Legacy VTK file of the C-alpha trace (Angstrom):
# vtk DataFile Version 3.0
C-alpha trace
ASCII
DATASET POLYDATA
POINTS 116 float
49.476 3.776 -17.444
49.691 2.261 -14.127
49.139 5.830 -12.856
45.728 6.151 -15.001
44.594 2.563 -13.682
44.721 3.867 -9.966
43.170 7.061 -10.303
40.424 5.149 -12.428
40.246 2.507 -8.940
39.751 5.584 -6.760
36.823 7.212 -9.051
35.221 3.937 -8.900
35.524 3.571 -5.555
34.055 7.239 -4.306
31.165 7.248 -7.192
28.066 6.447 -4.912
26.766 3.287 -5.160
23.266 2.680 -7.253
20.169 3.830 -5.286
17.720 1.194 -4.310
14.375 1.008 -5.451
11.567 2.788 -3.809
8.771 0.763 -1.610
6.076 0.307 -4.171
2.462 -0.108 -3.812
1.300 -3.861 -4.660
-1.623 -4.291 -3.728
-4.463 -1.849 -1.932
-7.485 -3.618 0.129
-9.904 -1.263 -0.994
-8.670 -1.342 -4.645
-8.403 2.173 -5.918
-11.853 3.563 -6.584
-13.505 0.774 -4.471
-17.307 1.002 -3.060
-17.187 -0.035 0.383
-20.225 -1.277 2.735
-20.069 0.999 5.663
-19.263 -0.084 9.100
-15.838 -1.827 10.593
-13.320 -2.467 8.249
-9.871 -3.749 7.714
-7.221 -1.707 5.327
-4.395 -3.448 3.736
-1.038 -2.148 2.148
0.857 -4.315 0.323
4.511 -3.614 -0.772
6.978 -4.834 -2.336
9.927 -4.558 -0.356
10.367 -4.659 3.479
8.872 -1.461 5.668
10.187 0.089 8.662
7.029 -0.277 10.262
7.134 2.457 13.210
8.219 5.204 10.549
5.859 4.615 8.056
1.331 5.191 8.820
-1.933 5.584 7.481
-4.116 8.273 8.086
-7.696 8.301 6.862
-9.053 11.360 5.299
-13.339 11.569 6.061
-15.665 12.585 4.427
-16.064 16.394 6.401
-12.469 16.557 5.072
-11.124 14.913 9.052
-7.755 13.295 8.720
-7.335 10.511 11.692
-4.042 8.247 11.622
-4.892 4.921 12.270
-3.358 2.513 14.825
-1.364 0.095 12.660
-2.237 -3.819 12.989
1.128 -6.133 13.625
1.415 -8.027 10.974
3.651 -8.273 7.867
7.242 -6.675 7.242
5.964 -5.404 3.883
2.395 -4.757 4.986
0.330 -1.764 6.715
-3.039 -2.566 7.914
-5.531 -1.107 10.435
-9.091 -1.206 10.831
-11.282 2.032 10.647
-15.123 2.092 11.047
-16.288 4.096 8.042
-19.036 6.154 7.045
-20.893 6.719 4.236
-19.342 9.330 1.264
-15.789 10.142 -0.337
-13.347 8.497 1.703
-9.030 8.601 1.009
-6.462 6.641 2.666
-3.921 8.507 2.019
0.326 6.183 2.887
3.580 6.768 3.956
5.941 4.559 4.565
9.868 4.386 4.550
11.649 1.055 3.209
14.603 -0.095 5.456
16.704 0.990 2.100
16.056 4.415 3.734
13.285 5.982 0.937
10.565 7.547 1.740
7.240 6.678 -0.608
4.109 8.432 -0.511
0.767 7.637 -1.954
-3.251 7.931 -1.446
-5.866 5.525 -2.161
-9.381 6.828 -2.812
-12.394 4.682 -2.077
-16.304 5.886 -1.440
-18.573 3.980 1.094
-21.868 3.671 0.240
-24.928 4.591 2.090
-26.528 0.880 4.494
LINES 1 117
116 0 1 2 3 4 5 6 7 8 9 10 11 12 13 14 15 16 17 18 19 20 21 22 23 24 25 26 27 28 29 30 31 32 33 34 35 36 37 38 39 40 41 42 43 44 45 46 47 48 49 50 51 52 53 54 55 56 57 58 59 60 61 62 63 64 65 66 67 68 69 70 71 72 73 74 75 76 77 78 79 80 81 82 83 84 85 86 87 88 89 90 91 92 93 94 95 96 97 98 99 100 101 102 103 104 105 106 107 108 109 110 111 112 113 114 115
């Protein structure tokens, strides 16, 4: 009987711990499918957990299909922000974040920029 208890205890110590949650996008400016004015804008994404900002990024896909990796603005550990000058047409803000628990999460926020 004692041997069974020891085996059960040993099994519990070698089983993997439950995985931590990925970083989940809680709020975005612009919102999904939003319509913005052309010109300088600050794009902001807020997540449910702290991020490794050095290993997270925002990429802006422009109407001409070009991609621009945006320079992140300093701020909170759960927010990615960047400034961009937007031109009319469909855009997509593509994000990739590394949560401090080591999980990578990716996503996109499509939006449209209206002509002036």
